[in-house]
ZAZA-978342 format. One record per residue (C-alpha): x, y, z; residue number from 1. Coordinates in nm, 3 decimals, m for minus. Layout:
# ZAZA-978342
[[X; Y; Z]; NUM] ...
# end
This chain:
# ZAZA-978342
[[m1.333; m4.248; 2.268]; 1] [[m1.120; m4.074; 2.554]; 2] [[m1.231; m3.714; 2.635]; 3] [[m1.087; m3.497; 2.911]; 4] [[m1.239; m3.194; 3.061]; 5] [[m1.026; m2.978; 3.222]; 6] [[m0.961; m2.626; 3.444]; 7] [[m1.365; m2.592; 3.520]; 8] [[m1.508; m2.568; 3.820]; 9] [[m1.686; m2.897; 3.933]; 10] [[m1.998; m2.881; 4.162]; 11] [[m2.090; m3.251; 4.277]; 12] [[m2.212; m3.355; 4.584]; 13] [[m2.220; m3.052; 4.789]; 14] [[m1.852; m2.979; 4.731]; 15] [[m1.698; m2.722; 4.434]; 16] [[m1.372; m2.775; 4.321]; 17] [[m1.118; m2.717; 4.013]; 18] [[m1.044; m3.041; 3.825]; 19] [[m1.126; m3.257; 3.548]; 20] [[m1.314; m3.559; 3.427]; 21] [[m1.212; m3.801; 3.201]; 22] [[m1.482; m3.994; 3.000]; 23] [[m1.454; m4.288; 2.845]; 24] [[m1.659; m4.429; 2.568]; 25] [[m2.023; m4.333; 2.765]; 26] [[m1.902; m4.344; 3.131]; 27] [[m1.718; m4.124; 3.342]; 28] [[m1.359; m4.319; 3.470]; 29] [[m1.201; m4.055; 3.681]; 30] [[m1.270; m3.673; 3.845]; 31] [[m0.920; m3.534; 3.907]; 32] [[m0.894; m3.227; 4.197]; 33] [[m0.679; m2.957; 4.137]; 34] [[m0.452; m2.879; 3.788]; 35] [[m0.278; m3.229; 3.812]; 36] [[m0.425; m3.322; 3.447]; 37] [[m0.270; m3.592; 3.226]; 38] [[m0.102; m3.530; 2.877]; 39] [[m0.380; m3.402; 2.659]; 40] [[m0.200; m3.679; 2.424]; 41] [[m0.357; m3.947; 2.560]; 42] [[m0.736; m3.871; 2.450]; 43] [[m0.930; m3.852; 2.147]; 44] [[m1.080; m3.524; 2.287]; 45] [[m0.971; m3.220; 2.480]; 46] [[m1.201; m2.933; 2.600]; 47] [[m1.073; m2.655; 2.767]; 48] [[m1.358; m2.534; 3.066]; 49] [[m1.155; m2.269; 3.240]; 50] [[m1.453; m2.000; 3.359]; 51] [[m1.715; m2.244; 3.349]; 52] [[m1.883; m2.437; 3.585]; 53] [[m1.926; m2.813; 3.516]; 54] [[m2.246; m2.995; 3.657]; 55] [[m2.442; m3.359; 3.617]; 56] [[m2.705; m3.359; 3.367]; 57] [[m3.049; m3.174; 3.512]; 58] [[m3.268; m3.430; 3.569]; 59] [[m3.646; m3.311; 3.476]; 60] [[m3.901; m3.539; 3.619]; 61] [[m4.217; m3.319; 3.503]; 62] [[m4.225; m3.247; 3.154]; 63] [[m4.535; m3.246; 2.885]; 64] [[m4.399; m3.357; 2.557]; 65] [[m4.708; m3.351; 2.376]; 66] [[m4.671; m3.676; 2.164]; 67] [[m4.865; m3.882; 2.024]; 68] [[m5.205; m3.662; 2.000]; 69] [[m5.095; m3.302; 2.049]; 70] [[m4.792; m3.258; 1.827]; 71] [[m4.927; m2.924; 1.683]; 72] [[m4.759; m2.772; 2.000]; 73] [[m4.467; m3.006; 2.079]; 74] [[m4.324; m3.382; 1.989]; 75] [[m4.047; m3.552; 2.156]; 76] [[m3.802; m3.457; 1.878]; 77] [[m3.836; m3.054; 1.986]; 78] [[m3.892; m3.084; 2.312]; 79] [[m3.580; m3.291; 2.392]; 80] [[m3.366; m3.045; 2.141]; 81] [[m3.516; m2.819; 2.374]; 82] [[m3.376; m2.973; 2.707]; 83] [[m3.040; m3.102; 2.560]; 84] [[m2.983; m2.646; 2.476]; 85] [[m3.116; m2.636; 2.822]; 86] [[m2.817; m2.860; 3.011]; 87] [[m3.102; m3.145; 3.055]; 88] [[m2.989; m3.471; 2.959]; 89] [[m3.334; m3.690; 3.122]; 90] [[m3.645; m3.637; 3.147]; 91] [[m3.985; m3.793; 3.300]; 92] [[m4.289; m3.718; 3.035]; 93] [[m4.603; m3.718; 3.159]; 94] [[m4.868; m3.902; 3.023]; 95] [[m5.137; m3.646; 2.941]; 96] [[m5.117; m3.726; 2.593]; 97] [[m5.365; m3.862; 2.273]; 98] [[m5.423; m4.170; 2.391]; 99] [[m5.339; m4.094; 2.731]; 100] [[m5.062; m4.328; 2.875]; 101] [[m5.302; m4.578; 3.062]; 102] [[m5.220; m4.868; 2.916]; 103] [[m4.928; m5.071; 2.832]; 104] [[m4.951; m5.062; 2.482]; 105] [[m4.978; m4.652; 2.465]; 106] [[m4.672; m4.696; 2.743]; 107] [[m4.458; m4.907; 2.471]; 108] [[m4.520; m4.661; 2.211]; 109] [[m4.422; m4.389; 2.340]; 110] [[m4.065; m4.588; 2.426]; 111] [[m4.101; m4.686; 2.085]; 112] [[m4.118; m4.338; 1.962]; 113] [[m3.846; m4.211; 2.232]; 114] [[m3.546; m4.469; 2.084]; 115] [[m3.643; m4.274; 1.732]; 116] [[m3.620; m3.918; 1.830]; 117] [[m3.531; m3.837; 2.149]; 118] [[m3.198; m3.652; 2.160]; 119] [[m3.169; m3.670; 2.528]; 120] [[m3.258; m4.002; 2.805]; 121] [[m3.604; m4.059; 2.864]; 122] [[m3.880; m4.264; 3.040]; 123] [[m4.207; m4.204; 3.082]; 124] [[m4.522; m4.246; 3.353]; 125] [[m4.773; m4.419; 3.376]; 126] [[m5.129; m4.261; 3.441]; 127] [[m5.368; m4.373; 3.694]; 128] [[m5.732; m4.371; 3.579]; 129] [[m6.052; m4.448; 3.778]; 130] [[m6.023; m4.823; 3.689]; 131] [[m5.669; m4.912; 3.562]; 132] [[m5.516; m5.030; 3.894]; 133] [[m5.535; m5.393; 3.785]; 134] [[m5.230; m5.324; 3.568]; 135] [[m5.009; m5.144; 3.807]; 136] [[m4.885; m5.496; 3.923]; 137] [[m4.763; m5.595; 3.512]; 138] [[m4.561; m5.231; 3.477]; 139] [[m4.170; m5.280; 3.482]; 140] [[m4.017; m5.107; 3.767]; 141] [[m3.714; m5.103; 3.597]; 142] [[m3.820; m4.867; 3.296]; 143] [[m4.049; m4.611; 3.470]; 144] [[m4.019; m4.418; 3.744]; 145] [[m4.378; m4.429; 3.892]; 146] [[m4.767; m4.339; 3.866]; 147] [[m4.875; m4.003; 3.787]; 148] [[m5.199; m3.943; 3.930]; 149] [[m5.445; m3.641; 3.850]; 150] [[m5.622; m3.502; 4.189]; 151] [[m5.730; m3.197; 4.032]; 152] [[m5.860; m3.108; 3.690]; 153] [[m5.611; m3.042; 3.409]; 154] [[m5.493; m3.085; 3.063]; 155] [[m5.590; m3.388; 2.974]; 156] [[m5.906; m3.442; 3.150]; 157] [[m5.769; m3.758; 3.344]; 158] [[m5.875; m3.667; 3.689]; 159] [[m5.936; m3.929; 3.956]; 160] [[m6.234; m3.840; 4.187]; 161] [[m6.378; m4.155; 4.323]; 162] [[m6.294; m4.179; 4.661]; 163] [[m6.268; m4.583; 4.656]; 164] [[m6.035; m4.552; 4.325]; 165] [[m5.794; m4.306; 4.477]; 166] [[m5.796; m4.618; 4.764]; 167] [[m5.728; m4.848; 4.459]; 168] [[m5.432; m4.578; 4.338]; 169] [[m5.283; m4.562; 4.653]; 170] [[m5.327; m4.886; 4.796]; 171] [[m5.229; m5.067; 4.479]; 172] [[m4.920; m4.875; 4.355]; 173] [[m4.574; m5.047; 4.471]; 174] [[m4.422; m4.726; 4.267]; 175] [[m4.427; m4.409; 4.386]; 176] [[m4.722; m4.181; 4.286]; 177] [[m4.655; m3.797; 4.172]; 178] [[m4.978; m3.637; 4.251]; 179] [[m5.118; m3.332; 4.107]; 180] [[m5.296; m3.234; 4.392]; 181] [[m5.594; m2.973; 4.348]; 182] [[m5.953; m2.969; 4.436]; 183] [[m6.222; m2.992; 4.122]; 184] [[m6.495; m2.867; 4.333]; 185] [[m6.346; m2.601; 4.458]; 186] [[m6.263; m2.450; 4.146]; 187] [[m6.566; m2.513; 4.024]; 188] [[m6.730; m2.298; 4.289]; 189] [[m6.465; m2.043; 4.228]; 190] [[m6.535; m2.009; 3.855]; 191] [[m6.892; m1.968; 3.869]; 192] [[m6.836; m1.670; 4.151]; 193] [[m6.597; m1.520; 3.895]; 194] [[m6.840; m1.527; 3.567]; 195] [[m7.112; m1.380; 3.748]; 196] [[m6.871; m1.152; 3.868]; 197] [[m6.643; m1.066; 3.579]; 198] [[m6.840; m1.220; 3.280]; 199] [[m6.761; m1.552; 3.078]; 200] [[m6.407; m1.545; 3.068]; 201] [[m6.245; m1.379; 3.404]; 202] [[m5.884; m1.194; 3.341]; 203] [[m5.595; m1.398; 3.362]; 204] [[m5.483; m1.211; 3.666]; 205] [[m5.765; m1.385; 3.900]; 206] [[m5.632; m1.687; 3.778]; 207] [[m5.443; m1.754; 4.134]; 208] [[m5.800; m1.639; 4.325]; 209] [[m6.023; m1.926; 4.112]; 210] [[m5.720; m2.217; 4.115]; 211] [[m5.692; m2.108; 4.465]; 212] [[m5.495; m2.150; 4.741]; 213] [[m5.750; m2.343; 4.954]; 214] [[m5.826; m2.570; 4.674]; 215] [[m5.420; m2.696; 4.664]; 216] [[m5.462; m2.724; 5.088]; 217] [[m5.752; m2.950; 5.066]; 218] [[m5.628; m3.203; 4.766]; 219] [[m5.320; m3.227; 4.916]; 220] [[m5.398; m3.205; 5.299]; 221] [[m5.625; m3.553; 5.109]; 222] [[m5.332; m3.719; 4.903]; 223] [[m5.076; m3.722; 5.227]; 224] [[m5.366; m3.838; 5.410]; 225] [[m5.399; m4.161; 5.209]; 226] [[m5.029; m4.224; 5.133]; 227] [[m5.016; m4.239; 5.522]; 228] [[m5.297; m4.500; 5.546]; 229] [[m5.111; m4.729; 5.253]; 230] [[m4.773; m4.635; 5.327]; 231] [[m4.763; m4.506; 4.941]; 232] [[m4.463; m4.344; 4.852]; 233] [[m4.611; m3.988; 4.771]; 234] [[m4.433; m3.691; 4.564]; 235] [[m4.608; m3.393; 4.529]; 236] [[m4.610; m3.183; 4.226]; 237] [[m4.571; m2.861; 4.162]; 238] [[m4.656; m2.743; 4.508]; 239] [[m4.748; m2.326; 4.478]; 240] [[m4.837; m2.251; 4.830]; 241] [[m4.705; m2.193; 5.175]; 242] [[m4.965; m2.359; 5.343]; 243] [[m4.900; m2.677; 5.178]; 244] [[m4.517; m2.728; 5.280]; 245] [[m4.656; m2.776; 5.652]; 246] [[m4.774; m3.140; 5.521]; 247] [[m4.457; m3.225; 5.367]; 248] [[m4.182; m3.433; 5.570]; 249] [[m4.116; m3.843; 5.606]; 250] [[m4.219; m4.016; 5.324]; 251] [[m4.407; m3.765; 5.148]; 252] [[m4.188; m3.544; 4.946]; 253] [[m4.229; m3.244; 4.718]; 254] [[m4.133; m3.049; 4.398]; 255] [[m4.194; m2.694; 4.311]; 256] [[m4.176; m2.530; 3.950]; 257] [[m3.884; m2.301; 3.801]; 258] [[m4.189; m2.136; 3.739]; 259] [[m4.361; m2.103; 4.062]; 260] [[m4.000; m1.975; 4.179]; 261] [[m3.946; m1.768; 3.951]; 262] [[m4.256; m1.535; 3.881]; 263] [[m4.580; m1.429; 4.110]; 264] [[m4.920; m1.371; 4.030]; 265] [[m4.847; m1.010; 3.969]; 266] [[m4.679; m1.097; 3.626]; 267] [[m5.032; m1.197; 3.499]; 268] [[m4.984; m0.748; 3.415]; 269] [[m4.693; m0.798; 3.222]; 270] [[m4.715; m1.143; 3.086]; 271] [[m5.087; m1.252; 3.095]; 272] [[m5.155; m1.609; 2.992]; 273] [[m4.833; m1.704; 2.878]; 274] [[m4.745; m1.790; 3.263]; 275] [[m5.114; m1.935; 3.329]; 276] [[m5.052; m2.314; 3.443]; 277] [[m5.222; m2.508; 3.675]; 278] [[m5.179; m2.511; 3.975]; 279] [[m5.198; m2.133; 3.934]; 280] [[m4.872; m1.903; 3.986]; 281] [[m4.909; m1.763; 4.347]; 282] [[m4.879; m1.466; 4.573]; 283] [[m4.532; m1.269; 4.675]; 284] [[m4.553; m1.421; 4.956]; 285] [[m4.605; m1.779; 4.882]; 286] [[m4.307; m1.768; 4.614]; 287] [[m4.106; m1.645; 4.918]; 288] [[m4.187; m1.974; 5.148]; 289] [[m4.130; m2.200; 4.834]; 290] [[m3.773; m2.021; 4.783]; 291] [[m3.716; m2.043; 5.146]; 292] [[m3.812; m2.426; 5.128]; 293] [[m3.529; m2.514; 4.878]; 294] [[m3.260; m2.504; 5.199]; 295] [[m3.462; m2.675; 5.427]; 296] [[m3.544; m2.970; 5.289]; 297] [[m3.890; m2.939; 5.259]; 298] [[m3.858; m2.977; 4.878]; 299] [[m3.702; m3.241; 4.711]; 300] [[m3.690; m3.131; 4.333]; 301] [[m3.697; m2.885; 4.119]; 302] [[m3.882; m2.945; 3.777]; 303] [[m4.042; m2.761; 3.499]; 304] [[m4.387; m2.882; 3.420]; 305] [[m4.275; m2.834; 3.075]; 306] [[m4.596; m2.756; 2.892]; 307] [[m4.594; m2.642; 2.531]; 308] [[m4.864; m2.500; 2.388]; 309] [[m4.933; m2.284; 2.034]; 310] [[m4.927; m1.912; 2.145]; 311] [[m5.283; m1.885; 1.973]; 312] [[m5.392; m2.138; 2.222]; 313] [[m5.287; m1.887; 2.547]; 314] [[m5.486; m1.595; 2.406]; 315] [[m5.837; m1.530; 2.651]; 316] [[m5.868; m1.553; 2.970]; 317] [[m5.863; m1.787; 3.318]; 318] [[m6.174; m2.004; 3.106]; 319] [[m5.998; m1.981; 2.746]; 320] [[m5.629; m1.943; 2.774]; 321] [[m5.520; m2.287; 2.809]; 322] [[m5.271; m2.334; 3.126]; 323] [[m4.903; m2.467; 3.071]; 324] [[m4.587; m2.318; 2.945]; 325] [[m4.256; m2.443; 2.800]; 326] [[m3.973; m2.378; 3.018]; 327] [[m3.735; m2.655; 2.960]; 328] [[m3.444; m2.451; 2.765]; 329] [[m3.429; m2.215; 3.014]; 330] [[m3.482; m2.379; 3.316]; 331] [[m3.076; m2.435; 3.445]; 332] [[m2.989; m2.041; 3.327]; 333] [[m3.338; m1.945; 3.534]; 334] [[m3.230; m2.136; 3.846]; 335] [[m2.852; m2.020; 3.827]; 336] [[m2.977; m1.673; 3.832]; 337] [[m3.153; m1.755; 4.134]; 338] [[m2.801; m1.842; 4.275]; 339] [[m2.642; m1.530; 4.191]; 340] [[m2.958; m1.374; 4.398]; 341] [[m2.846; m1.619; 4.701]; 342] [[m3.157; m1.752; 4.691]; 343] [[m2.988; m2.120; 4.692]; 344] [[m2.595; m2.204; 4.644]; 345] [[m2.498; m2.350; 4.340]; 346] [[m2.425; m2.674; 4.506]; 347] [[m2.811; m2.633; 4.662]; 348] [[m2.906; m2.625; 4.311]; 349] [[m2.742; m2.909; 4.168]; 350] [[m2.889; m3.179; 4.475]; 351] [[m3.242; m3.072; 4.424]; 352] [[m3.182; m3.110; 3.958]; 353] [[m2.940; m3.399; 3.958]; 354] [[m2.863; m3.580; 4.294]; 355] [[m3.234; m3.573; 4.455]; 356] [[m3.421; m3.691; 4.140]; 357] [[m3.161; m3.990; 4.059]; 358] [[m3.214; m4.053; 4.434]; 359] [[m3.584; m4.014; 4.481]; 360] [[m3.644; m4.218; 4.198]; 361] [[m3.316; m4.449; 4.209]; 362] [[m3.211; m4.369; 3.878]; 363] [[m2.942; m4.621; 3.784]; 364] [[m2.596; m4.447; 3.753]; 365] [[m2.707; m4.148; 3.631]; 366] [[m2.707; m3.761; 3.826]; 367] [[m2.421; m3.813; 4.001]; 368] [[m2.010; m3.746; 3.877]; 369] [[m1.846; m4.095; 4.011]; 370] [[m1.677; m4.267; 3.852]; 371] [[m1.854; m4.580; 3.688]; 372] [[m2.125; m4.348; 3.629]; 373] [[m2.298; m4.249; 3.322]; 374] [[m2.153; m3.926; 3.140]; 375] [[m2.408; m3.716; 3.158]; 376] [[m2.262; m3.353; 3.228]; 377] [[m2.334; m2.969; 3.137]; 378] [[m2.079; m2.692; 3.093]; 379] [[m2.189; m2.389; 3.179]; 380] [[m2.031; m2.023; 3.207]; 381] [[m2.087; m1.751; 3.404]; 382] [[m2.087; m1.369; 3.321]; 383] [[m2.206; m1.440; 3.003]; 384] [[m2.500; m1.131; 2.917]; 385] [[m2.740; m1.297; 2.647]; 386] [[m3.135; m1.256; 2.573]; 387] [[m3.385; m1.507; 2.501]; 388] [[m3.475; m1.397; 2.140]; 389] [[m3.736; m1.639; 1.948]; 390] [[m3.435; m1.757; 1.691]; 391] [[m3.301; m1.961; 2.009]; 392] [[m3.584; m2.103; 2.083]; 393] [[m3.549; m2.526; 2.035]; 394] [[m3.974; m2.592; 2.165]; 395] [[m4.203; m2.618; 1.839]; 396] [[m4.438; m2.402; 1.971]; 397] [[m4.176; m2.151; 1.941]; 398] [[m4.216; m1.882; 2.192]; 399] [[m4.144; m1.871; 2.553]; 400] [[m4.190; m1.689; 2.876]; 401] [[m3.807; m1.578; 2.914]; 402] [[m3.842; m1.396; 2.613]; 403] [[m3.656; m1.073; 2.673]; 404] [[m3.501; m1.183; 2.979]; 405] [[m3.157; m1.133; 2.990]; 406] [[m2.928; m1.431; 3.172]; 407] [[m2.564; m1.383; 3.281]; 408] [[m2.562; m1.777; 3.258]; 409] [[m2.502; m1.958; 2.939]; 410] [[m2.521; m2.324; 2.878]; 411] [[m2.210; m2.404; 2.674]; 412] [[m2.191; m2.776; 2.635]; 413] [[m2.439; m3.044; 2.729]; 414] [[m2.271; m3.446; 2.757]; 415] [[m2.531; m3.692; 2.696]; 416] [[m2.362; m4.068; 2.764]; 417] [[m2.038; m3.917; 2.673]; 418] [[m2.152; m3.783; 2.361]; 419] [[m2.181; m3.365; 2.300]; 420] [[m2.516; m3.357; 2.180]; 421] [[m2.491; m2.983; 2.226]; 422] [[m2.237; m2.710; 2.171]; 423] [[m2.239; m2.344; 2.171]; 424] [[m2.587; m2.310; 1.974]; 425] [[m2.577; m2.658; 1.802]; 426] [[m2.798; m3.002; 1.875]; 427] [[m2.664; m3.270; 1.723]; 428] [[m2.995; m3.393; 1.601]; 429] [[m2.861; m3.749; 1.469]; 430] [[m2.781; m3.821; 1.839]; 431] [[m3.059; m4.030; 2.042]; 432] [[m3.027; m4.061; 2.392]; 433] [[m3.134; m4.383; 2.608]; 434] [[m3.399; m4.537; 2.829]; 435] [[m3.325; m4.481; 3.182]; 436] [[m3.362; m4.793; 3.440]; 437] [[m3.469; m4.796; 3.806]; 438] [[m3.407; m4.932; 4.081]; 439] 
# end
């Protein structure tokens, strides 16, 4: 199979130019700048990308696909289908499933499941617990991106809260550590005070005061100190506060989510618990500083923390409504909206959503439009208004916080290993992606 994608505007490695990409089977074999394209007859397939932008496939390094054990909400098949529809060609899935991915057997089970049902490329974090660091040396560093550490209580009850256990994790891991940083004691005190003032289920608009800025900063400060002490590679997940940004730099890298960039705590009045996440979406000032950090180097990656729940599980307030929202299908259009708002350039967006994830986690031959690399690509069309309605949602949970929102960018096609896995509204449900390889 030889495919020619011609006439689009290619965005790659800090540049944007009109040109063509030649794919042979799974790989990119040439990139042509300008309009001097080869003859169409030399190709099995020719794609006219005129009016579109062609980007490296998005790499989402933080998702929860809920399989096994929580598949009433989502599963690998449904959420990888949503990924394909959103231009995401690779994902890193998190360990707080049932059972938790904290044993070698549970990790292998996930790889076997994905090999049967994932429509895009995949890998899985190994979860740290208070007593499983003895398994770290047995992990295959060529198959997985790193260790996921919950330093604050969150969905799945994987809290690592003993100081000696935290020391072991940071001392033992040779892989990058992605940490969820929230101080549980502070959160518990805040929740107790809120319940005394507002009843057993305080309204969701108080979520950012309960899972507070103080709780985030205290935990991130502790994680950074441990990483520096043990010379560990720390990637702070879903940074949500301006003050945490001051802790980032050098060997310490950070992620921000699309949700924290797009929403503020004021949006709870409009969307209620649909945007209730952990750590909480914070103030407009925090959002402004997170957006600023996209351009100054403090934020390394943009991800979604895609975390589906049934809408029935999202009812209630701070105590009862589940935390987490599905975003993977709409992350790229949302970020392109921020591009239109001049928050960042499209070149910088590609850096944060494709190049940097590949570099930080040392993914082999992905994340860039380069000769010899896997042909993971997404073609997007600007100035094409469309509105999110329930019928376009691929996620199994069947809802999105973006319902009713009108985007001006549309994902036209998604290529995974040279294969068109998504084409103008249709996902190829027969296609199976590949396991990612590292280092």
